[in-house]
C-alpha positions, -999 to +999 in steps of 0.1 A: +029-197+404+048-188+437+081-179+418+060-161+391+074-183+362+042-177+343+052-195+312+057-227+331+021-228+341+016-245+307+015-282+319-004-298+292-026-289+261-055-302+283-049-275+297-059-284+332-057-248+345-088-250+367-075-281+383-041-264+388-059-235+406-084-255+427-064-287+436-031-268+434-042-244+462-054-273+484-022-293+479-001-262+487-020-255+519-017-292+528+021-291+522+025-260+542+007-275+571+026-307+571+060-292+561+062-314+530+080-309+496+065-315+463+084-347+459+069-360+491+033-351+479+040-371+448+056-401+465+089-394+448+106-387+482+097-409+513+072-396+538+049-409+565+026-438+552-009-422+545+006-388+536-001-393+498-036-405+505-043-375+528-026-352+501-051-366+475-081-357+498-066-321+502-064-318+465-099-332+458-118-312+484-116-278+465-124-294+432-154-314+448-168-282+464-166-265+429-184-295+414-211-294+441-215-256+436-220-263+399-247-288+408-264-262+431-262-236+403-277-261+379-307-266+402-314-229+401-309-226+363-332-256+357-359-243+379-362-211+359-368-230+326-383-263+336-400-257+369-391-269+405-400-306+400-376-313+371-350-291+387-351-310+419-352-344+402-324-335+378-302-322+406-308-353+426-301-376+396-268-357+389-257-357+425-264-394+428-248-403+394-223-431+402-203-424+371-201-387+377-193-392+414-165-416+405-147-389+386-155-362+409-134-378+436-101-381+418-074-355+409-082-351+373-102-329+349-131-348+334-158-342+362-148-305+365-151-302+328-186-317+328-197-293+355-185-262+338-199-273+304-232-282+319-236-248+337-225-228+305-252-246+286-279-240+312-270-203+315-273-202+277-308-217+278-318-193+305-305-163+284-326-174+254-356-180+277-355-149+297-332-125+276-311-115+306-275-104+295-262-114+329-270-151+319-253-148+286-222-133+302-221-161+328-225-187+301-194-174+284-175-172+316-183-209+324-174-218+289-141-201+295-136-222+326-144-253+305-118-243+279-093-238+308-102-273+321-098-297+290-097-292+253-129-313+244-148-283+256-142-267+223-175-286+216-193-257+232-185-234+204-204-252+177-231-263+202-237-228+213-240-216+177-265-245+171-287-236+201-287-198+192-294-207+156-323-229+165-336-201+187-333-176+159-350-198+131-384-195+147-388-157+140-373-161+105-402-185+095-424-155+095-426-134+062-407-101+063-425-069+065-431-053+032-417-020+044-382-034+050-378-053+018-359-085+014-330-074+037-350-078+068-341-115+075-304-105+073-309-078+098-327-101+121-298-124+120-276-097+135-289-100+172-281-137+171-245-131+157-241-105+185-250-131+210-222-155+198-197-127+197-205-115+233-204-152+245-171-158+227-155-126+239-163-134+276-149-169+272-117-156+257-113-129+285-117-156+313-094-180+294-066-154+292-072-139+326-068-172+346-041-187+327-007-170+335+009-187+305-014-165+283-002-134+300+034-138+287+033-162+256-004-161+243+005-171+207+028-200+217+005-212+243-026-212+221-006-229+194+006-257+217-030-263+228-042-267+192-013-289+183-020-311+213-057-314+202-047-326+168-021-349+182-047-364+205-072-370+177-047-386+154-026-406+177-035-440+191-033-446+228+000-459+241-016-489+258-041-514+243-077-506+246-102-533+257-136-534+239-160-561+230-140-589+243-105-581+229-076-558+236-059-540+207-039-510+200-059-482+182-093-469+178-118-494+193-146-481+170-176-458+171-195-480+194-170-476+223-187-445+238-223-455+232-215-487+250-199-469+279-230-446+281-253-476+282-234-495+309-226-464+330-261-450+332-283-465+359-315-487+359-333-453+365-315-430+342-313-451+310-350-460+308-362-425+319-339-408+293-355-430+266-390-422+280-382-384+278-374-387+242-407-404+235-428-379+255-409-351+238-421-362+204-456-356+215-451-324+235-438-302+205-423-270+217-424-280+253-400-308+245-375-285+229-351-285+260-350-322+259-341-323+223-314-296+227-299-317+255-302-349+235-283-330+208-258-322+233-253-358+243-253-372+206-230-345+192-204-346+221-203-384+217-198-381+180-170-355+186-152-378+211-156-408+187-136-390+160-104-393+180-081-424+179-072-419+216-103-432+236-108-436+274-139-442+293-134-410+313-136-389+282-173-393+279-182-380+314-194-345+302-224-363+285-238-373+318-252-342+333-272-338+303-284-374+303-295-369+341-315-338+332-331-357+303-338-385+326-355-360+351-378-350+323-386-386+317-394-393+353-415-363+356-436-369+325-439-406+333-453-396+367-477-372+350-488-399+326-495-423+355-516-396+372-537-393+340-546-430+340-584-432+347-583-455+377-554-434+394-567-400+387-583-397+421-551-409+438-530-379+436-501-393+455-494-418+426-472-394+405-453-382+437-449-419+449-435-428+414-409-400+414-399-409+450-395-445+439-373-435+411-350-413+433-349-440+459-339-465+434-311-442+422-299-437+457-300-475+463-279-480+431-254-454+440-249-449+478-240-485+487-211-483+462-192-459+483-164-454+478-161-475+447-187-457+424-167-467+393-175-503+399-212-496+390-225-510+357-262-508+346-281-538+361-306-536+333-278-547+309-265-574+331-242-553+354-205-560+357-209-597+348-219-586+312-199-555+311-166-573+317-169-588+282-177-554+266-157-526+284-125-522+305-133-524+342-116-507+371-107-475+355-098-458+386-079-488+403-109-498+425-099-523+451-061-516+450-064-496+482-079-526+499-051-547+487-026-522+502-044-521+535-046-558+537-008-562+531-002-536+558-018-559+583+005-587+575+038-593+595+068-573+586+047-550+562+073-522+565+100-546+553+079-559+525+080-551+488+053-553+462+054-552+424+025-538+405+020-524+370+024-486+370-008-476+353-029-478+386+000-484+408-002-450+424-036-461+441-017-488+458+015-472+465+000-442+483-014-466+511+011-496+511+036-491+539+063-512+523+082-506+491+063-504+458+080-513+426+067-508+391+092-530+374+090-568+378+118-578+402+124-613+416+130-602+451+095-588+457+075-602+485+042-597+468+030-596+432-002-576+427-023-579+395-056-560+387-084-566+363-078-535+340-042-545+336-051-581+329-079-572+305-057-547+285-025-568+286-007-539+302+031-544+306+033-566+276+046-602+273+066-600+306+035-594+327+013-617+308+038-646+314+040-638+351+002-635+353-003-669+337+022-686+360+007-671+391-029-677+382-024-715+383-022-712+421-046-697+447-038-660+454-029-650+488-058-624+487-083-612+462-113-587+461-145-588+439-172-563+432-205-577+419-190-612+414-161-599+393-125-602+408-107-569+406-075-575+424-053-605+431-023-607+454+003-635+452+033-640+474+041-643+512+053-621+538+090-617+540+109-640+564+113-628+600+150-617+604+168-635+632+137-655+640+140-672+673+171-654+683+179-639+717+164-605+724+177-577+746+153-552+763+167-517+758+143-488+767+169-463+753+159-428+741+176-413+711+170-375+709+135-364+718+116-385+694+130-419+690+131-449+713+150-482+710+127-507+726+146-539+721+171-556+700+170-592+686+201-609+674+206-640+652+230-654+677+253-645+705+280-669+694+292-669+658+321-682+638+345-660+616+330-654+582+294-656+593+268-629+592+253-613+624+217-601+619+208-572+642+170-564+645+164-532+664+128-524+674+121-487+672+093-464+683+087-428+675+064-400+684+063-390+647+080-356+653+114-365+639+125-336+615+156-353+601+166-385+584+190-403+606+213-431+597+217-461+620+252-475+629+259-509+642+295-514+653+314-544+666+343-535+688+371-556+702+380-554+738+406-528+730+381-506+714+390-514+677+363-514+651+363-548+635+328-549+617+302-524+610+270-516+590+257-481+586+224-476+567+192-457+567+164-477+584+145-504+567+168-505+537+160-467+531+122-474+526+112-458+558+135-428+568+130-415+604+110-386+590+084-410+579+078-427+613+044-421+627+034-416+663+033-448+682+043-469+652+066-498+658+094-501+633+112-535+630+144-528+614+173-551+604+211-550+596+234-577+585+270-574+596+295-596+578+323-610+600+357-612+585+372-647+578+403-637+597+384-623+627+402-637+659+381-657+683+371-639+714+346-615+730+334-585+712+311-556+721+281-548+699+270-511+700+246-490+679+230-455+676+219-429+651+237-400+635+231-371+611+246-380+577+251-343+568+269-333+601+281-367+612+269-358+647+253-387+667+218-383+682+221-379+719+213-411+737+199-417+772+194-450+792+161-458+809+172-437+839+176-408+816+214-408+820+234-396+790+253-426+775+290-420+767+298-413+730+260-413+723+263-452+715+241-479+729+258-510+741+236-540+731+259-567+746+287-590+742+292-614+713+314-646+713+334-654+682+346-691+681+362-712+654+342-743+649+358-774+662+384-755+681+392-768+717+403-748+746 
């Protein structure tokens, strides 16, 4: 966008344009504030630990505000057509829907799609109820936003036609006026066709106006979207899908989404939605809104079930409608209780029943923070039963806890962890060590998670490793509702130069780095051995360049006889990633030559800019500038074993 390469704003057939605008602006502002590159935001280039996590928050906040605004708009729209009570209850159930919240707090498109689709439908209902053209225009505008968010929103086209058609059928049931002949029903259809044309025109205008790719390549962009939709429908998922006790490639079947709805609703919304359908049967026209919303849920679920590529997240747009249906059920159930003879005089009973329902919804949802995706309907056995039906941990719940636990262990900055890539980003953005997505034998820790295990992600290689590790007790694990979500195996890396002599330094390098002390593997070594140097650094977190560390071994005549020049911590923690007050334990191995003559040698070290080769100015504890900007650590003795003086 900033370089006006409009065609490149096509990222996916999704198309994800609303997320691009909302989260993209949040991320760009965050990057400008922190002075970060796009690669650093994505974790491709090193940055301070916690930066990726903060970036996710910066990206989610604008999207979350948009979703919250949609919930507020939904309340206003519901109030017009259902009354205040249903509007309040429906908005509260939606705001406290754990499944909806779970997808509202991630950088993706499904919750935003659900919000825009729901508001579009409610504006349409209001137009047909009150005949205000502004409602129809806004319905089309929000439909355009939904189309810009994700391609399943094309469901709104036939659904809008269905709703308008149902609204238009009622007048057509009356016999035509004799003076107009038999053409009157056709004429009376035109106003409803006009509604659809206006609605569609507004949606198209919004779609084109907010997607820069449509400004320059409209035909090609539209074609790529359509081709992507058909590809998604006809192509199986690249990873196995777990359903009903087994993981397999391909379509898990038509019951996948109904099962997801059943287990992802709550002990309040599921029975109250069913109750609403029962009451609607008895209320005739007064139940029409419920039936239209039920049609929304059923038809959208049917549409999503047609595709080969299925994921739990894809059914999120059905949940706002389910919550509103449940609001009707809770309201009508409360009214029915108030009509029971022995409770008629107790006017507080309906209100108490509604309050109880909302309290239960809050009790189910709020304690889940921040792992709302770990909720499964208690009426159906919760997670204990759901683990045999549906894939758990769709958003990597618990992997952040694993990363934070490993950060507390010794030498976390020097550690490495291997984890499957699918949810590995949740772990990587918090773990202070090195995260690898490929199985490597040198990793300090091996992290497994339940979604990976259930779906056999990674194939035979990961399955074999998992079977081997599970024979022993994990180093750490975390469970939700009695189901283990994450296992960590392994041990902290060995302490370099453990027990070796230490030298207090207190030397300042530049304005932002201090060398506190240095630990050595030994002061006396033999030719051919390896000297391990462990500098302990501290920074104020303001270093703007990535400096390289040098460790030099000099003879008494000043000749360089051995050296090691490397970025800090094997390159995992460049100096620009050091946080204020953070203690960095570094390590360098210097190989001594087999022919190194016995004698005394001087060990010195420092930092330099790899681009200019200029050393970082160095000052001793008295703030005196050190010659040649090098820090003399001390003298080493090289002796030949068995030699006598």
